[in-house]
SEPA-293967 format. One record per residue (C-alpha): residue number from 1; residue in one letter; x, y, z. Coordinates in Angstrom, 1 decimal, m for minus. Each point is the difference from the previous one (the first is absolute). Last residue first. Example, Ala and Ser with C-alpha at 12.3 -4.5 7.8 and 13.67 -1.06 7.14 Angstrom:
# residues 2
2/S/13.7/m1.1/7.1
1/A/m1.4/m3.4/0.7
***
This chain:
# residues 391
391/R/2.9/m2.1/4.8
390/S/1.3/3.1/1.7
389/I/3.1/m0.3/2.0
388/S/1.6/2.8/m2.1
387/A/m1.1/2.6/2.5
386/A/2.5/m1.4/2.5
385/T/m0.5/0.9/3.6
384/S/m3.7/m1.1/m0.2
383/T/m2.3/0.7/2.9
382/E/m1.9/3.0/m1.6
381/T/m2.5/1.3/2.6
380/P/0.4/3.7/m0.9
379/D/m0.5/m0.8/m3.7
378/V/2.2/2.1/m2.3
377/W/m1.1/0.9/m3.6
376/S/2.1/2.6/m1.7
375/G/0.4/3.8/m0.1
374/G/2.4/2.0/m2.1
373/G/m2.3/2.9/m0.8
372/D/m2.3/m2.3/m2.0
371/F/0.8/m3.6/0.6
370/R/m3.5/m0.9/1.1
369/S/m1.1/1.3/m3.4
368/A/1.0/m3.3/m1.5
367/H/m3.3/m1.5/1.1
366/F/0.1/m3.0/2.4
365/P/m2.0/1.7/2.8
364/T/m2.8/0.8/m2.5
363/I/m0.4/m3.7/m0.8
362/D/m3.4/m0.3/1.7
361/F/m1.3/m3.2/m1.6
360/E/m3.4/0.0/m1.7
359/S/1.6/1.9/m2.8
358/T/m0.6/3.1/m2.0
357/G/0.6/1.4/m3.5
356/T/m2.5/m2.5/m1.6
355/T/2.0/m2.1/m2.4
354/V/3.7/0.8/0.8
353/L/m0.7/0.3/3.7
352/E/m2.0/m3.2/0.2
351/A/2.6/m2.0/m1.7
350/L/2.7/1.5/2.2
349/A/m1.9/m0.9/3.1
348/R/m0.7/m3.5/m1.1
347/G/3.7/m0.5/m0.9
346/V/1.0/1.4/3.4
345/A/m2.4/m2.3/1.8
344/P/1.0/m3.1/m1.8
343/A/3.7/1.1/0.1
342/T/0.1/0.5/3.8
341/K/2.0/m3.2/0.8
340/F/2.3/0.5/m3.0
339/S/0.4/3.7/0.7
338/T/2.9/0.1/2.5
337/G/3.0/0.1/m2.4
336/S/0.9/3.6/0.8
335/D/m3.3/1.3/m1.4
334/G/1.6/2.9/m1.9
333/V/m2.6/0.0/m2.7
332/L/m3.7/m0.8/m0.4
331/G/m2.1/1.5/m2.7
330/V/m2.3/2.6/m1.5
329/L/0.0/2.0/m3.3
328/G/m3.3/1.0/m1.6
327/E/0.4/3.7/0.7
326/Y/3.6/1.0/0.2
325/G/0.5/3.1/2.2
324/A/0.2/m1.9/3.3
323/F/0.9/m3.6/m0.3
322/P/m2.9/m2.1/1.3
321/G/0.4/m2.5/2.8
320/I/2.4/m2.2/1.8
319/I/3.5/0.8/1.4
318/P/1.1/m3.0/2.1
317/R/1.5/0.4/3.4
316/S/3.8/m0.5/0.6
315/D/0.3/3.6/1.3
314/I/2.5/1.0/m2.7
313/S/m1.7/m2.1/m2.5
312/R/1.7/m3.2/m1.1
311/M/m0.4/m1.3/m3.6
310/V/0.6/m3.7/0.1
309/L/2.5/m2.3/m1.8
308/G/0.4/m3.6/0.8
307/T/3.0/m2.0/1.0
306/W/0.1/m3.8/0.2
305/G/0.7/m3.0/2.3
304/G/1.6/m3.3/0.2
303/R/m0.4/m3.2/2.0
302/G/2.1/0.9/3.1
301/V/0.0/m2.9/2.4
300/A/m1.3/0.6/3.5
299/H/2.3/m0.9/2.9
298/R/m0.3/3.4/1.8
297/M/m3.7/m0.6/m0.6
296/V/m0.5/m1.7/3.3
295/P/0.7/3.3/1.8
294/Y/m3.2/1.7/m1.5
293/R/0.1/3.7/1.0
292/R/3.8/0.4/0.0
291/A/0.3/m2.8/m2.6
290/L/m1.8/2.1/m2.6
289/Q/2.3/3.0/0.5
288/E/3.1/m2.2/m0.5
287/R/m1.4/m1.9/m2.9
286/C/m1.1/3.2/m1.8
285/L/3.4/1.6/0.5
284/E/1.8/m3.1/m1.3
283/V/m2.2/0.0/m3.1
282/Y/0.7/3.7/m0.5
281/P/3.7/m0.5/0.3
280/Q/m0.3/m2.9/m2.6
279/D/m1.5/2.2/m2.7
278/I/m3.6/0.3/m1.4
277/T/m1.2/m0.1/m3.6
276/E/m2.2/2.3/m2.1
275/D/2.7/2.5/m0.8
274/F/m1.4/3.4/m1.1
273/H/0.3/1.1/m3.6
272/D/m3.4/1.3/m1.1
271/P/m0.5/1.9/3.2
270/A/3.2/2.1/m0.5
269/E/0.9/2.0/3.1
268/V/m1.0/m2.6/2.5
267/E/0.0/0.6/3.8
266/R/1.1/m2.8/2.1
265/R/m1.5/m0.9/3.4
264/V/2.5/m1.8/2.2
263/G/m0.4/1.8/3.3
262/R/m3.0/m2.0/1.1
261/E/m1.1/m2.2/m2.8
260/A/m0.1/m3.5/1.4
259/G/m2.6/m1.5/m2.5
258/L/m1.3/m3.4/0.5
257/L/m1.3/m3.2/m1.6
256/T/m0.1/m3.0/2.3
255/H/m0.1/m3.6/m1.4
254/E/m1.7/m3.2/0.7
253/G/m3.3/0.2/m2.0
252/F/1.3/2.0/m2.9
251/I/m0.4/3.3/1.9
250/P/m0.4/1.1/3.7
249/R/0.2/3.7/0.6
248/L/2.5/2.6/1.2
247/W/0.7/3.6/0.9
246/L/3.2/1.2/1.8
245/G/1.6/3.0/1.5
244/N/1.0/m1.7/3.2
243/R/m2.1/1.9/2.5
242/H/m2.7/0.8/m2.5
241/D/m0.7/m3.7/m0.6
240/I/m2.8/m0.4/m2.5
239/A/m1.4/m3.6/m0.1
238/V/m2.1/m2.4/m2.1
237/P/m1.0/m3.0/2.0
236/H/2.1/m3.2/0.0
235/R/m1.2/m3.2/1.7
234/P/2.2/m2.7/m1.6
233/D/2.3/0.0/3.0
232/R/3.7/0.3/m1.0
231/D/1.8/m3.2/1.1
230/H/1.0/m1.4/m3.4
229/P/1.5/3.3/m1.2
228/W/m2.2/2.2/m2.1
227/R/1.1/1.0/m3.5
226/F/0.9/3.7/m0.3
225/V/m1.2/2.6/m2.6
224/A/1.5/3.5/m0.4
223/I/m1.7/3.2/m1.1
222/R/1.3/3.3/m1.1
221/S/m1.9/3.2/m0.6
220/T/1.8/2.4/m2.3
219/A/m0.6/3.7/m0.3
218/P/m1.7/2.5/m2.4
217/I/m0.3/3.3/1.8
216/M/m2.9/2.1/1.2
215/P/m0.5/3.7/0.8
214/L/m2.2/0.9/m3.0
213/D/1.4/1.9/m3.0
212/F/m3.3/0.5/m1.8
211/G/0.3/2.5/m2.9
210/L/m1.7/m2.2/m2.7
209/P/3.5/m1.0/m1.4
208/R/0.8/m1.1/3.6
207/L/m3.0/m2.4/0.2
206/L/0.6/m2.6/m2.6
205/A/3.7/m0.6/0.4
204/H/m0.3/0.5/3.8
203/A/m2.4/m2.9/0.3
202/W/2.4/m2.8/m1.1
201/G/0.4/m1.7/3.4
200/G/m3.7/m1.0/0.1
199/P/m1.9/1.0/m3.2
198/A/m3.6/0.0/1.4
197/I/m1.4/2.7/m2.3
196/V/m3.7/0.4/m0.9
195/V/m0.8/1.9/m3.2
194/R/m3.3/1.4/m1.2
193/D/m0.5/2.1/m3.1
192/T/1.2/m2.6/m2.4
191/D/2.1/m0.2/m3.1
190/L/2.7/m2.7/m0.1
189/D/3.2/1.0/m1.9
188/G/2.6/m2.5/m1.4
187/A/1.7/m3.2/1.0
186/T/2.7/1.6/2.1
185/T/m2.9/1.9/1.7
184/T/m1.5/3.5/0.0
183/V/m3.0/0.4/2.2
182/G/m3.3/1.7/m0.4
181/T/m1.9/3.3/0.0
180/V/0.2/1.0/3.7
179/R/m1.6/3.4/0.6
178/G/1.6/3.1/1.3
177/G/m0.2/1.8/m3.3
176/T/1.5/m2.9/m1.9
175/H/1.6/m3.1/1.3
174/R/2.2/m2.9/m1.0
173/I/1.5/m2.4/2.6
172/S/3.5/m1.1/m0.9
171/T/2.3/m3.0/m0.7
170/V/m2.5/m2.8/0.7
169/T/2.1/m3.1/m0.5
168/T/m1.3/m3.1/m1.9
167/E/1.2/m3.5/0.7
166/L/m3.5/m1.0/0.8
165/Q/m3.4/1.5/m1.1
164/I/m2.8/m1.4/2.2
163/R/m3.4/0.5/m1.7
162/V/m3.1/m0.2/2.2
161/G/m2.7/m2.4/m1.5
160/L/m1.4/m1.2/3.3
159/R/1.5/m3.5/m0.5
158/H/3.4/1.6/m0.7
157/L/m0.4/2.0/3.2
156/A/m0.9/m3.0/2.0
155/T/3.2/m1.8/m1.1
154/A/2.1/3.1/0.8
153/F/m1.6/0.3/3.4
152/A/0.9/m3.7/0.7
151/N/3.5/0.6/m1.3
150/C/0.6/2.8/2.5
149/A/m1.5/m2.0/2.8
148/A/2.0/m3.1/m0.9
147/M/3.1/2.2/m0.2
146/G/m0.4/1.2/3.5
145/D/m0.8/m3.4/1.6
144/V/m2.1/1.1/2.9
143/V/0.7/0.7/3.7
142/G/m1.9/0.2/3.2
141/A/m1.7/2.2/2.5
140/S/m3.0/m1.1/2.2
139/P/1.8/m1.1/3.1
138/D/1.2/3.5/0.9
137/Y/2.8/0.2/2.6
136/G/2.0/2.7/1.7
135/I/3.1/m0.7/2.1
134/V/2.1/2.3/2.1
133/A/3.6/m0.9/m0.2
132/G/1.8/m0.9/3.2
131/D/3.3/m1.1/m1.7
130/E/m0.7/m3.6/1.2
129/V/m2.9/0.0/m2.5
128/S/1.0/m3.2/m1.9
127/V/m2.2/m1.5/m2.7
126/S/0.2/m3.7/m0.9
125/P/m3.1/m0.9/2.0
124/D/m2.3/1.8/m2.4
123/I/m3.6/0.6/1.0
122/D/0.1/m2.1/3.2
121/R/3.3/1.6/1.1
120/L/m1.5/3.4/m0.7
119/E/m2.7/m0.6/2.6
118/E/2.6/m0.5/2.6
117/P/2.1/3.0/m1.2
116/G/m2.9/2.4/0.4
115/I/m2.5/1.3/m2.5
114/I/m1.1/3.5/m1.0
113/R/m3.1/0.1/m2.2
112/A/m1.3/m0.1/m3.6
111/P/m3.4/m1.5/m0.9
110/I/m0.8/2.5/m2.8
109/G/m3.5/1.5/0.3
108/L/0.7/3.5/m1.0
107/S/0.4/1.3/3.5
106/R/2.2/m3.0/0.7
105/Q/2.5/1.3/m2.7
104/I/0.2/3.5/1.5
103/G/0.5/m1.6/3.5
102/L/2.8/m2.1/m1.4
101/N/1.7/3.3/m0.9
100/A/m0.6/1.4/3.5
99/E/1.4/m3.2/1.6
98/L/3.1/0.3/m2.1
97/A/0.5/3.6/1.0
96/E/m0.6/m0.8/3.7
95/H/2.6/m2.9/m0.2
94/N/2.6/2.1/m1.9
93/E/2.4/0.2/2.9
92/P/0.1/m3.8/0.0
91/D/1.3/0.0/m3.6
90/A/m2.4/m1.6/m2.5
89/F/m0.5/m3.5/m1.4
88/V/m3.0/m0.6/m2.3
87/L/m1.6/m3.3/m0.7
86/F/m2.5/m1.0/m2.7
85/G/m2.2/m3.0/m0.6
84/T/0.7/m2.6/m2.6
83/E/m3.3/0.1/m1.9
82/D/1.2/m1.3/m3.4
81/F/m1.3/1.6/m3.2
80/R/0.8/m2.0/m3.1
79/C/m0.8/2.6/m2.7
78/D/m2.8/m2.1/m1.5
77/V/m1.8/0.9/m3.3
76/G/m3.5/1.2/m0.6
75/V/0.6/3.6/1.1
74/R/m2.6/0.6/2.7
73/E/m0.7/m3.6/1.2
72/R/3.7/m1.0/m0.4
71/F/1.2/3.1/1.9
70/S/m2.3/m0.4/3.1
69/R/2.8/0.3/2.6
68/F/1.9/2.3/m2.4
67/F/m2.9/2.5/m0.1
66/T/m0.6/0.1/3.8
65/L/3.7/0.4/0.6
64/G/0.2/2.9/m2.6
63/E/m3.0/1.7/1.6
62/L/1.8/m0.2/3.3
61/A/3.2/1.4/m1.5
60/L/m1.8/3.0/m1.4
59/R/m1.7/0.6/3.4
58/T/3.3/m0.4/1.8
57/E/1.7/2.5/m2.3
56/P/m2.7/2.6/0.8
55/E/m0.1/m0.8/3.7
54/N/3.6/0.5/1.0
53/S/2.9/m2.0/1.5
52/Y/m0.4/m3.0/m2.2
51/H/m0.6/m3.7/0.5
50/T/m2.5/m1.3/m2.5
49/R/1.8/m3.0/m1.4
48/I/0.2/m1.7/m3.4
47/I/3.7/m0.7/m0.5
46/A/0.8/m0.2/m3.8
45/G/3.8/m0.3/0.7
44/S/0.3/1.9/m3.3
43/K/2.3/m1.1/m2.9
42/G/m2.7/m0.2/m2.6
41/S/m1.7/3.1/1.2
40/A/3.2/2.2/0.2
39/G/0.6/0.1/m3.8
38/A/m0.6/m2.8/m2.5
37/G/m3.4/m1.0/1.4
36/I/m1.4/m0.6/m3.5
35/H/2.6/0.6/m2.7
34/R/2.4/2.7/m1.2
33/R/m1.0/3.7/m0.6
32/E/m3.6/m0.6/0.8
31/V/m3.0/1.7/m1.5
30/V/m3.5/m0.9/1.2
29/T/m2.8/0.9/m2.5
28/V/m3.6/0.4/1.0
27/D/m3.1/0.0/m2.2
26/R/m2.2/m1.9/2.4
25/V/m1.0/2.7/2.4
24/G/m3.0/m1.4/1.8
23/L/0.9/0.7/3.5
22/G/1.3/m3.6/0.4
21/A/2.2/0.6/m3.0
20/L/1.5/3.0/1.8
19/H/0.5/m2.2/3.0
18/F/2.0/m2.5/m1.9
17/A/2.1/2.7/m1.7
16/T/0.7/1.5/3.4
15/S/1.0/m3.4/1.5
14/L/2.3/m0.6/m2.9
13/G/1.7/3.4/0.4
12/V/0.3/m0.5/3.8
11/I/1.4/m3.6/m0.3
10/G/2.6/0.9/m2.6
9/A/m1.0/0.4/m3.6
8/G/1.0/3.7/m0.3
7/V/m1.6/3.0/m1.8
6/V/m3.8/m0.3/m0.2
5/V/m1.6/1.5/m3.0
4/V/m3.7/0.8/0.2
3/E/m2.8/0.4/m2.6
2/P/2.2/m1.6/m2.6
1/M/0.1/1.7/m3.5
***
């Protein structure tokens, strides 16, 4: 009988199991329907930045950045963190809102600030701001290899004696008298009184039978990759461009990975049967949006892409914490694809919750109860015009 069952071997589930082991819980079983990183994690942009429009998410992201920067020392295997810096482009009318958000980050010790076009040219000469965008900059942000991080956690878990059961689907969470008693899987039952769920786009199948019909939908997140033309400067920070509905990062040395998701989000009715490819109209949309901010990239060569599946909450914020009425059940759902960067903090919080009932992190704002009465999370200084620009 495992002490804890973790559902999902994405970055959050793996981080949770790692932190459970760090708290002395060795009898942990991670159950995954396919393979390590098979859901959103293996297809994530894996951007490690702290830019948020509220303090709770910023704190989680800062803990994530700190963890990823010292990943090898903590986990024992490298995740290939690269400090690229981070740029954000906002509408001129959102100048005060952007400054307020950067102020939140500075209050926590993050070196984020507004910069002008002249300084921008020193950071990335390929960028154009002829549209008058306001520019925020944080030199401390970066990227990791998403699958390297997932595989590193898995390697560490094997070393720590944590079991990872692949190609096994959890079909239900068993309970008696308001207490979790185990899970039913396609390979049989696992008895336990503590369950952590991080199931990504498959959350409804586990939660609806328990009476939770949370305001979230499975949706696709599409990514395209372009090879740089010869005259693209090699300096390439991570960026979120709210004006053009774009997020991007460097990858593979001389490539840009990006998502241009404004207006093209696709809801998925059957998570088991979504298309993992991208189509030519999406490639053309990405090239067009990319060239607006980086004119040199109009000659970029498409080098492929993929589609991942995320569970998107109605306010694009994650739902983290215990599930009322079921003692021993905690998890993260509805994260909208934003949780790679926060996974070290979220995994630690879930491990603490399931073992002690409390966490060092204040995750109260992320509770599902925020939706009671039809409410949702809205930040007054939000600068994004597309909630899906979230990596």
